C-alpha positions, 0 to 999 in steps of 0.5 A: 500500500505504500512505496519507499525508496531510499532512506537519506537521514541515518538518524531519523531512519534508525531502526531500534531492535533492542529494548528501550533504555531507561534514559529514552522514553519508550513510545511504542513497540510494533511487530509486523507479520505475514508480509504486511510490508511488500517483501520487495519494498519498505514501509515507514513508522512514525510517532507524533505527539498530540500536536502532530510533531514527530517524536521518532520515525523509522524505515522498515522492511520485512517482518521486523519488531521495532521499538520506538523511543523518543529523545526527550520527555513526552506528553501523551497521548500519541499519534501512530502512523504506518505508511507503506506502498504497493504497485496499483495498476499503472500507479504506485499507491502510498497508503498512510494510516494514522491512529490518534489517542494512542498510549505507549503499548505493543502492537502487532500488524498482520498482513494478509498477502497471499503468495500465488503459486501461479495461474490456472487457465480455465476455458468454459464449455457448454455455457448456458444462457445467462445475464451479467458477468461470470464470477470466477473464484479461488481461495483469496482471489475473485473476478467478475468478467465476461471472459469464457476462454483462457481465463487466468485464475491465480492459485494461492493454495495448492491444490485449490477449488475453482468456483464459477457462478452464473446468473440465469433465467432459472436462477443462480447456478454454480460449478466447482472444479476440484483439485486446481493446480497452478500451471495447469489448463482446464476445460470446465463443462457447464452443461451440468451445474449446481443450484445456488442456495439463496439468501435475501437481504432486505434494504432499509430504503430503495437503493439506486445503486449497491454493491454486495459481496459474500465470502465463505470460510471453511475455517472459523477460527483462523482470522487470516485464513483465505476466504472464497467469494461466493457471490458479488453483485453490483447495482445497475442504477435501478432502485431496489429494496433487496438483493438475493445472495448466493452460495453453495450449500454445505461447503462453508461454515462461516460467511463474511457479508459486505454491502454498500448502498447509495440511496440516490446518485445525487446524494453524497452519502454511502451506507455500508454494513458488514456482518460475520457469521451467517448471511444476514436477512437485513441490512442494518443502517447506522443512525450516525450522520455527518451534519457539517464539515469545514476543511482547510488544507490538511485539517478538517472540522466536522460534526457527527450525530447518532451512535458510532464508535470510530471516526475515519477521515480520508485525504488523497493526492496524486503527483505528476509522476502518478504516485498516488497517496491515500491518507486515513486518520482514525480516531474516537467518536469524540473526534471533531477536529483532525489535522494531519501530522507533520511529515518526519524526515523519512517521509519527506526524503522518500516522497519529496512531492508530498506536502500536507497542503497538497492533500485534499479531503476526500471522505469522512466516515463514521463507523459503529461497531455494536460490540466495541465499547470504546476507542481503546477496544477498537485499538485492542481488537485491531492490534493486540499481539495475541489476536491482531486484526480481530476487528475485521470479524466484528459486525459494523455499520457506517455512513460515509460522505464523499467530499469531492 
């Protein structure tokens, strides 16, 4: 999600591998696992005080454990920023996440980077009449396409199962291809297909546009296990009040459902709902609302109402070299004024085209987690060394306002 090239400042980019000394105040310990950082690239971690002034920063690669220390007495709470980069189509995307109101603690940041063994090539035969795109899905990969021959499908688990879904006049049909191995070529006969089991999810209002995706998991205990998409649907502009989501019967023990709704294309608001477990019967709409906002360069003020757990404010920028920046600040429900932290030496050395005032406010989002009681709970569920990334398994509903 981020791209880093070269560390010029030896002092600012020094990596601390030892335990903090009594003379230097301990700020944070951060563990990276499961190739969160692209093995061919690097990432930046920097800690700031509540005013956004940098206290320590470091350039990292691989799966390190880093101990961040300050140089002088500090005032709490802290701001913790993780920046990384990835190739993104024809760009490099630099993803920067800042977390506010953090106290010295140990975090583990888990990646979920599936490593492909290669592609399996699939050609379809005896295709029944259908509407819409074809869904191809292996564990960790899915694609909606109209391609029926020589489809390249990455294989992340060998051997794997290939799932193919069609929407026909007779309903949703699917086909399994068992024992798929990277490098092999398969011709899949669709003259005989299974009937998908369907679950209707009702909407709280007529949505002019929507996106719905269901992923199945065979393993309900491992939160890093690769899931398999069983259905993905995108609205066509026709207002609807429900969607029928399909899945194969008796295959998956757990599902993750994610749905986005837009009431009207004239509205700047998007509502989302995420549910782990069984596919829900109804979309749960948050009562949170973004009432007003003001923005000046790298700072924003907004007012939210209703019940929500987390505030999420997003800026973006693309320079003339097609280097894209996506900067998200996460904070508690009490957040009303947010300003991007000052750039430390490692960031300015790596990204000389990035300046706080070049970033444009893009979105404000308010997220409600019914099971999360406080901001500290959110941080614990996200970064606890014992179960990092557990927040992804929690039900949530959100409202998002598009700014530009």
